[in-house]
Each structure stands twice: as C-alpha cells, then as structure tokens.
N, C-alpha and C positions, 0 to 999 in steps of 0.2 A: 865962252866956249870958242875954240879955234877950229877952223875947218881942217880936217885931215886930208881929204881928197875932194877936189872940185872939178867937175867938168860940166858940160851943158845939160846933162841928164841927172847926175847924182851929186849930192853934196852930203857928206858924212861929217857929223860933229862929234868931237870927243867930249864926253861929259862924265863926271864922277857920279856914282850912286849917292843919293842924298843920305845924310846922317840921320834924317828923320825916318821913323818906321812908318811904312805905308802898307796897310793890310787890305787885300782885295779878294773878293769872291769872283770867280770866273764861271760863266755859263756859256759854253761854246757850242755852236752849231745845233742849237735846240730847234727841232722842227715840229711845228704844230699845224695840223690840218684842220681848217675851219672855213666856214662860209665867211668871206670877207671881201669887201670892195664896193664900188660905186655903181658899176654898170649892171644891167639886168642879169646878164649871164653869170656875173660874179656872185649874185645874190641867191643862186640856186645850186651851184656846184662848189663843193669844198675845194680849197686850194692850199698849197703848202706855203707856210711862212717860216723863214729861218731867223732865229734870234741869236745875237752874240752880245753878251752883257758883261760889263766889268762894274763891280760895286766896290767903291772905296769905303772902308769901314772906319768908324770912329777910332782914332789912334789910342784912345784910353780903354778900349774894349779889351777885357781880359777873358780868355777862354778857359773853360773847365772841361776836361775830357769826358766827364760823365754827366754833363748838364746841358741839355739841348737849349735851354733858355739863355745860355751865354754866347751862342753863335747866331749867325743869320742862316736860317734854314732855307736852302735853295728850293725845297718843295713849296714853301710859302710864296716865293717869287714866281714860280711856275704857275701856281694857282691864281695869283694876282693877274698874270698875263692872260690866262684862260678866262677869268672872270671879266676882264676888260674886253676881250674879243667877243664875249657873249653879249656885250652892249650894242652890237651891230654897228660899230663905227665904220665909216666908208673909206677914210683916207689914212695912209700910212703916217702922215704928219700928225694927225690928231691922235692916232693910236700911240705913237711914240711919245708925244707930250703927255698924254694921259698916264701911260705906264711910268714915265719918269717922275711925274708928280706924286703918284701913289707910292712908288718905291721909296721916295725921299721922306714920306711920312714915318718911316721906320727910324726910330731914334738911334739905331746902331749903324745906319748908313749915312755917309757924308756926301757922296757924289755917285753919279751913274754915268756910264758911257753905254749907249744902247744903239745897236744896229739891227734894222729889220729889213729883210729882203722877201719879195714875192718871187717864188721859184718857178711858178707855172704860167707866168703872164706873157712872156715873149715867145713867139713861134720860133725864133732863132736859137733858143736855148739859154739866152742870157737872163739876168735878173734885173729887177728894179728895186730900189730900196730907199730908206731914210735913216739918217743917223743923228743922234742928239747926245750932247754931253751937258750935264747939269749938276750944279753943286748947291748945297743948302746955303742960304744967305748968311 
C-alpha cells in the first residue's frame, strides 16, 4: 500500500478490496442494562453497557433464505452476552475475553471484534471500555 496523504495527524492508505469473500455480522450500539462491576456501588445499581460486535463468518457458510440454521442468529449472540453478564463478572477485561471465547465456540464464526463500554461510570459523561479481537486458531 502506498500513502495517499500524510501529515502529522492523518495517514491514509490506498488499498484494494480483497478478492476473498469476507462475511460479517454486525451488532452495533447494543445497550444492555445490568448490575456489573467491582465496586460496592456497582453491585447494587444497574448500569448501561454498550456493545459493538463484528463477527467474521466461515467463508464456506452458505445461506438459505428460509432456514434459520444456515445463519448466525444475532438473538443467540445477545442471549450469550446476557448469560455471561448474569455470571456476575467484575471487570470488562474478563467479560470481553469470556464473551469472545464463547462466541468462537460457534462453528459458523471465525473471528470476533468486540468493544464494550460502560456508559454511566464517569461523572464527566465520558465512557470507559475494553476492546478485544480474537480469531480461531
């Protein structure tokens, strides 16, 4: 790749789209309100967690329009996240690693990019978060 524009702030690269087919499921800005955290006050009051997820699918996966078994059902992914949150994990890092590991148990999924943010944690209105990318070996 060769740089198109380069200054001290931005460097843009020109890249062609791969000839390989890459299929992804996107779950964007999913907000789940649950009790989550390490500190005592976090263990009594629900807080909002925001999830952004990219799931790279097995390239050999073939979809059929009238067969739910041929696709990755995003409801199953959301249930998996809720079930993981019910385990009362304290830290975003452990939550992220646990979700990534469980999602990759699905034979239809090759890789995951997961971003989790705690929306209610900072008094200044900002967020804190954790991001993990993981691929099957």
